[in-house]
C-alpha positions as a Markdown table, in Angstrom:
| # | Residue | x | y | z |
|---|---|---|---|---|
| 1 | Met | -0.4 | -13.7 | 18.9 |
| 2 | Ser | 0.7 | -17.1 | 17.8 |
| 3 | Arg | -2.8 | -17.8 | 16.4 |
| 4 | Ala | -2.6 | -14.6 | 14.4 |
| 5 | Leu | 0.8 | -15.7 | 13.0 |
| 6 | Val | -0.8 | -19.1 | 12.0 |
| 7 | Ile | -3.6 | -17.3 | 10.2 |
| 8 | Gly | -1.0 | -14.9 | 8.6 |
| 9 | Val | 1.0 | -17.8 | 7.2 |
| 10 | Asn | -2.2 | -19.5 | 5.8 |
| 11 | Thr | -3.3 | -16.2 | 4.2 |
| 12 | Phe | 0.2 | -15.8 | 2.6 |
| 13 | Arg | -0.1 | -19.3 | 1.1 |
| 14 | Glu | -3.6 | -18.5 | -0.2 |
| 15 | Thr | -2.6 | -15.3 | -1.9 |
| 16 | Leu | 0.4 | -17.0 | -3.5 |
| 17 | Arg | -2.1 | -19.3 | -5.3 |
| 18 | Asp | -3.8 | -16.2 | -6.9 |
| 19 | Lys | -2.9 | -16.1 | -10.6 |
| 20 | Ile | -3.8 | -12.5 | -10.8 |
| 21 | Leu | -1.0 | -11.8 | -8.4 |
| 22 | Tyr | 1.5 | -13.5 | -10.6 |
| 23 | Asn | 0.2 | -11.7 | -13.6 |
| 24 | Leu | 0.6 | -8.3 | -11.9 |
| 25 | Val | 4.2 | -9.0 | -10.8 |
| 26 | Ile | 5.2 | -10.3 | -14.2 |
| 27 | Phe | 3.7 | -7.3 | -15.9 |
| 28 | Ala | 5.4 | -5.0 | -13.5 |
| 29 | Leu | 8.8 | -6.7 | -14.1 |
| 30 | Leu | 8.3 | -6.5 | -17.9 |
| 31 | Leu | 7.4 | -2.8 | -17.6 |
| 32 | Ile | 10.6 | -2.2 | -15.6 |
| 33 | Gly | 12.6 | -4.2 | -18.1 |
| 34 | Ser | 11.1 | -2.3 | -21.1 |
| 35 | Ser | 13.0 | 0.7 | -19.8 |
| 36 | Val | 16.1 | -0.8 | -21.4 |
| 37 | Leu | 14.4 | -0.3 | -24.8 |
| 38 | Leu | 13.1 | 3.1 | -23.9 |
| 39 | Val | 16.7 | 4.2 | -23.0 |
| 40 | Arg | 17.8 | 3.3 | -26.5 |
| 41 | Leu | 15.2 | 5.7 | -27.9 |
| 42 | Asn | 15.7 | 8.4 | -25.4 |
| 43 | Tyr | 18.3 | 11.2 | -25.8 |
| 44 | Gly | 17.8 | 12.6 | -22.3 |
| 45 | Asp | 18.9 | 11.4 | -18.9 |
| 46 | Ser | 18.6 | 7.6 | -19.1 |
| 47 | Ala | 19.2 | 7.1 | -15.4 |
| 48 | Lys | 16.3 | 9.4 | -14.5 |
| 49 | Leu | 14.0 | 7.6 | -17.0 |
| 50 | Ile | 14.8 | 4.2 | -15.6 |
| 51 | Leu | 14.3 | 5.3 | -12.0 |
| 52 | Asp | 11.0 | 7.1 | -12.8 |
| 53 | Leu | 9.5 | 4.2 | -14.7 |
| 54 | Gly | 10.8 | 1.6 | -12.3 |
| 55 | Leu | 9.7 | 3.2 | -9.1 |
| 56 | Ala | 6.3 | 4.2 | -10.6 |
| 57 | Ser | 5.7 | 0.6 | -11.7 |
| 58 | Leu | 6.7 | -0.7 | -8.2 |
| 59 | Asn | 4.3 | 1.8 | -6.6 |
| 60 | Val | 1.3 | 1.4 | -8.9 |
| 61 | Phe | 1.3 | -2.4 | -9.0 |
| 62 | Gly | 1.9 | -2.5 | -5.3 |
| 63 | Ile | -1.2 | -0.3 | -4.7 |
| 64 | Ile | -3.3 | -2.4 | -7.1 |
| 65 | Met | -2.3 | -5.6 | -5.1 |
| 66 | Ala | -2.9 | -3.9 | -1.8 |
| 67 | Ile | -6.4 | -2.7 | -2.7 |
| 68 | Phe | -7.8 | -5.7 | -4.6 |
| 69 | Leu | -6.3 | -8.3 | -2.2 |
| 70 | Gly | -7.0 | -6.2 | 0.9 |
| 71 | Ile | -10.7 | -5.8 | 0.2 |
| 72 | Gly | -11.1 | -9.6 | 0.0 |
| 73 | Leu | -9.4 | -10.4 | 3.2 |
| 74 | Val | -12.6 | -10.4 | 5.3 |
| 75 | Ser | -15.4 | -10.1 | 2.6 |
| 76 | Lys | -14.3 | -13.4 | 1.0 |
| 77 | Glu | -14.8 | -15.2 | 4.3 |
| 78 | Ile | -18.2 | -13.5 | 4.8 |
| 79 | Asp | -19.5 | -14.3 | 1.3 |
| 80 | Ser | -18.5 | -18.0 | 1.5 |
| 81 | Arg | -20.2 | -18.2 | 5.0 |
| 82 | Thr | -17.0 | -19.6 | 6.6 |
| 83 | Ile | -16.7 | -16.6 | 8.9 |
| 84 | Ala | -19.1 | -18.1 | 11.4 |
| 85 | Thr | -17.0 | -21.3 | 11.7 |
| 86 | Ile | -13.8 | -19.3 | 12.0 |
| 87 | Ile | -15.0 | -16.9 | 14.8 |
| 88 | Ser | -16.5 | -19.8 | 16.7 |
| 89 | Lys | -13.1 | -21.3 | 17.3 |
| 90 | Pro | -11.2 | -20.4 | 20.5 |
| 91 | Met | -9.6 | -17.2 | 19.4 |
| 92 | His | -10.3 | -13.5 | 19.5 |
| 93 | Arg | -11.7 | -11.8 | 16.4 |
| 94 | Tyr | -8.9 | -9.3 | 16.4 |
| 95 | Glu | -6.4 | -12.2 | 16.1 |
| 96 | Phe | -8.2 | -13.3 | 13.0 |
| 97 | Leu | -8.1 | -9.8 | 11.5 |
| 98 | Leu | -4.5 | -9.2 | 12.4 |
| 99 | Gly | -3.5 | -12.6 | 11.0 |
| 100 | Lys | -5.2 | -11.8 | 7.7 |
| 101 | Tyr | -3.4 | -8.4 | 7.6 |
| 102 | Leu | 0.0 | -9.8 | 8.4 |
| 103 | Gly | -0.4 | -12.5 | 5.7 |
| 104 | Leu | -1.2 | -10.0 | 3.0 |
| 105 | Leu | 1.6 | -7.7 | 4.2 |
| 106 | Leu | 4.0 | -10.6 | 3.8 |
| 107 | Thr | 2.8 | -11.2 | 0.3 |
| 108 | Leu | 3.2 | -7.5 | -0.6 |
| 109 | Gly | 6.7 | -7.6 | 1.0 |
| 110 | Val | 7.8 | -10.5 | -1.2 |
| 111 | Asn | 6.4 | -9.0 | -4.3 |
| 112 | Thr | 7.9 | -5.6 | -3.6 |
| 113 | Leu | 11.3 | -7.3 | -3.2 |
| 114 | Leu | 10.9 | -9.1 | -6.5 |
| 115 | Met | 10.1 | -5.9 | -8.3 |
| 116 | Leu | 13.0 | -4.1 | -6.6 |
| 117 | Ala | 15.3 | -7.0 | -7.7 |
| 118 | Gly | 14.1 | -6.5 | -11.2 |
| 119 | Leu | 14.7 | -2.7 | -11.0 |
| 120 | Leu | 18.2 | -3.3 | -9.6 |
| 121 | Gly | 19.0 | -5.7 | -12.3 |
| 122 | Val | 18.1 | -3.2 | -15.0 |
| 123 | Leu | 20.1 | -0.5 | -13.2 |
| 124 | Met | 23.2 | -2.7 | -13.0 |
| 125 | Leu | 22.8 | -3.8 | -16.7 |
| 126 | Leu | 22.8 | -0.2 | -17.8 |
| 127 | Glu | 25.5 | 0.7 | -15.3 |
| 128 | Val | 23.4 | 3.3 | -13.5 |
| 129 | Pro | 24.7 | 4.1 | -10.0 |
| 130 | Ile | 22.6 | 2.6 | -7.2 |
| 131 | Glu | 22.3 | 5.1 | -4.3 |
| 132 | Pro | 21.0 | 4.4 | -0.7 |
| 133 | Leu | 18.2 | 6.9 | -1.4 |
| 134 | Leu | 16.6 | 4.3 | -3.7 |
| 135 | Phe | 16.1 | 1.8 | -0.8 |
| 136 | Gln | 14.7 | 4.6 | 1.4 |
| 137 | Thr | 12.2 | 5.4 | -1.3 |
| 138 | Val | 11.2 | 1.8 | -1.7 |
| 139 | Leu | 10.8 | 1.6 | 2.1 |
| 140 | Leu | 8.4 | 4.6 | 2.1 |
| 141 | Ile | 6.5 | 3.0 | -0.8 |
| 142 | Phe | 6.0 | -0.1 | 1.3 |
| 143 | Val | 4.9 | 1.9 | 4.3 |
| 144 | Glu | 2.3 | 3.5 | 2.0 |
| 145 | Leu | 1.2 | 0.0 | 1.0 |
| 146 | Met | 0.8 | -0.9 | 4.7 |
| 147 | Ile | -1.6 | 2.1 | 5.1 |
| 148 | Ile | -3.6 | 1.3 | 2.0 |
| 149 | Thr | -3.9 | -2.4 | 3.0 |
| 150 | Ala | -5.2 | -1.3 | 6.5 |
| 151 | Val | -7.7 | 1.0 | 4.8 |
| 152 | Ala | -8.9 | -1.8 | 2.6 |
| 153 | Leu | -9.2 | -4.1 | 5.6 |
| 154 | Leu | -11.1 | -1.5 | 7.6 |
| 155 | Phe | -13.7 | -0.9 | 4.8 |
| 156 | Ser | -14.1 | -4.7 | 4.2 |
| 157 | Thr | -15.2 | -5.2 | 7.8 |
| 158 | Phe | -18.5 | -3.3 | 7.3 |
| 159 | Thr | -19.3 | -2.9 | 3.6 |
| 160 | Thr | -19.4 | -4.8 | 0.4 |
| 161 | Thr | -16.4 | -5.7 | -1.8 |
| 162 | Ala | -17.3 | -3.2 | -4.5 |
| 163 | Met | -17.8 | -0.4 | -2.0 |
| 164 | Ser | -14.6 | -1.2 | -0.2 |
| 165 | Ala | -12.7 | -0.9 | -3.5 |
| 166 | Ile | -14.3 | 2.4 | -4.3 |
| 167 | Phe | -13.7 | 3.8 | -0.8 |
| 168 | Thr | -10.1 | 2.6 | -0.6 |
| 169 | Leu | -9.2 | 4.0 | -4.0 |
| 170 | Ser | -10.8 | 7.3 | -3.0 |
| 171 | Val | -8.7 | 7.5 | 0.1 |
| 172 | Tyr | -5.6 | 6.8 | -2.0 |
| 173 | Val | -6.4 | 9.5 | -4.5 |
| 174 | Ile | -7.5 | 12.1 | -1.9 |
| 175 | Gly | -4.5 | 11.2 | 0.3 |
| 176 | His | -2.2 | 12.4 | -2.5 |
| 177 | Leu | -4.1 | 15.6 | -3.0 |
| 178 | Leu | -4.5 | 16.7 | 0.6 |
| 179 | Arg | -1.9 | 19.5 | 0.4 |
| 180 | Asp | -3.7 | 20.9 | -2.7 |
| 181 | Leu | -7.1 | 20.6 | -1.0 |
| 182 | Lys | -5.6 | 22.5 | 2.0 |
| 183 | Thr | -4.5 | 25.3 | -0.3 |
| 184 | Val | -7.8 | 25.5 | -2.1 |
| 185 | Ser | -9.8 | 25.5 | 1.1 |
| 186 | Met | -8.3 | 28.9 | 2.0 |
| 187 | Lys | -10.3 | 30.4 | -0.8 |
| 188 | Leu | -13.6 | 28.8 | 0.2 |
| 189 | Asp | -16.4 | 29.7 | 2.6 |
| 190 | Ser | -16.2 | 28.7 | 6.3 |
| 191 | Gly | -18.3 | 25.6 | 5.9 |
| 192 | Ser | -16.3 | 24.2 | 3.0 |
| 193 | Arg | -13.1 | 25.2 | 4.7 |
| 194 | Leu | -14.1 | 23.2 | 7.8 |
| 195 | Leu | -14.9 | 20.2 | 5.7 |
| 196 | Met | -11.5 | 20.4 | 3.9 |
| 197 | Asn | -9.7 | 20.8 | 7.1 |
| 198 | Gly | -11.5 | 17.8 | 8.5 |
| 199 | Leu | -10.4 | 15.7 | 5.5 |
| 200 | Tyr | -6.8 | 17.0 | 5.8 |
| 201 | Tyr | -6.4 | 15.9 | 9.4 |
| 202 | Ala | -8.5 | 12.7 | 9.2 |
| 203 | Leu | -7.1 | 11.1 | 6.1 |
| 204 | Pro | -3.5 | 9.9 | 5.7 |
| 205 | Asn | -1.2 | 12.3 | 3.9 |
| 206 | Leu | 0.1 | 9.8 | 1.4 |
| 207 | Glu | 2.2 | 12.4 | -0.5 |
| 208 | Asp | 4.7 | 12.3 | 2.4 |
| 209 | Phe | 5.6 | 8.9 | 1.2 |
| 210 | Asn | 6.1 | 9.9 | -2.4 |
| 211 | Arg | 9.8 | 10.5 | -2.8 |
| 212 | Lys | 10.3 | 9.1 | -6.3 |
| 213 | Ser | 11.3 | 12.5 | -7.8 |
| 214 | Gln | 14.0 | 13.0 | -5.1 |
| 215 | Val | 15.7 | 9.8 | -6.2 |
| 216 | Ala | 15.8 | 10.9 | -9.9 |
| 217 | Tyr | 17.2 | 14.3 | -8.9 |
| 218 | His | 19.5 | 12.9 | -6.2 |
| 219 | Ile | 17.9 | 14.9 | -3.4 |
| 220 | Glu | 18.9 | 13.4 | -0.1 |
| 221 | Met | 16.4 | 12.8 | 2.7 |
| 222 | Gly | 17.4 | 13.7 | 6.3 |
| 223 | Thr | 17.5 | 10.9 | 8.9 |
| 224 | Ser | 15.1 | 12.6 | 11.2 |
| 225 | Glu | 12.6 | 13.3 | 8.4 |
| 226 | Met | 12.8 | 9.6 | 7.3 |
| 227 | Val | 12.2 | 8.4 | 10.9 |
| 228 | Trp | 9.3 | 10.7 | 11.5 |
| 229 | Thr | 7.7 | 9.8 | 8.1 |
| 230 | Val | 8.0 | 6.0 | 8.8 |
| 231 | Ala | 6.7 | 6.5 | 12.4 |
| 232 | Tyr | 3.7 | 8.5 | 11.1 |
| 233 | Gly | 2.9 | 5.7 | 8.7 |
| 234 | Leu | 3.2 | 3.0 | 11.4 |
| 235 | Leu | 1.0 | 4.9 | 13.9 |
| 236 | Tyr | -1.7 | 5.6 | 11.3 |
| 237 | Thr | -1.7 | 1.9 | 10.3 |
| 238 | Met | -2.1 | 0.9 | 14.0 |
| 239 | Phe | -5.0 | 3.3 | 14.3 |
| 240 | Leu | -6.7 | 1.8 | 11.2 |
| 241 | Leu | -6.2 | -1.7 | 12.5 |
| 242 | Ala | -7.6 | -0.8 | 15.9 |
| 243 | Met | -10.7 | 0.7 | 14.2 |
| 244 | Ala | -11.1 | -2.3 | 12.0 |
| 245 | Ala | -10.8 | -4.6 | 15.1 |
| 246 | Leu | -13.4 | -2.6 | 17.0 |
| 247 | Ile | -15.9 | -2.7 | 14.1 |
| 248 | Phe | -15.3 | -6.4 | 13.4 |
| 249 | Gln | -15.7 | -7.3 | 17.1 |
| 250 | Arg | -19.1 | -5.7 | 17.2 |
| 251 | Arg | -20.4 | -7.1 | 13.9 |
| 252 | Asp | -23.1 | -9.7 | 14.0 |
| 253 | Phe | -22.6 | -12.5 | 11.4 |
| 254 | Arg | -25.7 | -14.5 | 12.2 |
């Protein structure tokens, strides 16, 4: 485990050198800050506008970082031919994979906190009340980022960078449409219904982590619901990491 932590710290340092990462964070903070100007032009509920725009920015840019950094965690080492040197060292392959994942997760955590700080600054500037539900929603967004990062890592262990990006983005989109697909499947033939049901139970139900509208309308979330949602996200992430480790362990890099 200590070796995985060392790799995680090194991965964190590597991702911090990525200029694209800084550009995304700065752009997200500017977008959150621009809500101040939009409030001046809006005659509706300014608090709702700020929360909607701020949380949406935090979510979208977090997902972009999770996908495009996640798909390069392993493929970058494979393309540069350094993977053979790394796995020849006295450590298990799963430790390398786990370290890479933890490093990117730390990067996402820091950037999520930076964007949250920007949102809180705008809320305080405009004297919008800050409720505990906001922090619960951000936590669920981060759990979703954990899942998407694990999905990107899984695909990067057995396919190309481009295909990993396409597959991960597809999982993200479908994951938010699973409930609709479940409803539509009731009107289809048995074969199509079986396929839809398979997708419903196999893919992560990402809509469970989408509570942005509840913050805007001050709809409280029960403690048990929050705990079960986070637990579901953590268990699914562990499952994805286990699958990624199994595939990575059996892959031949010669």
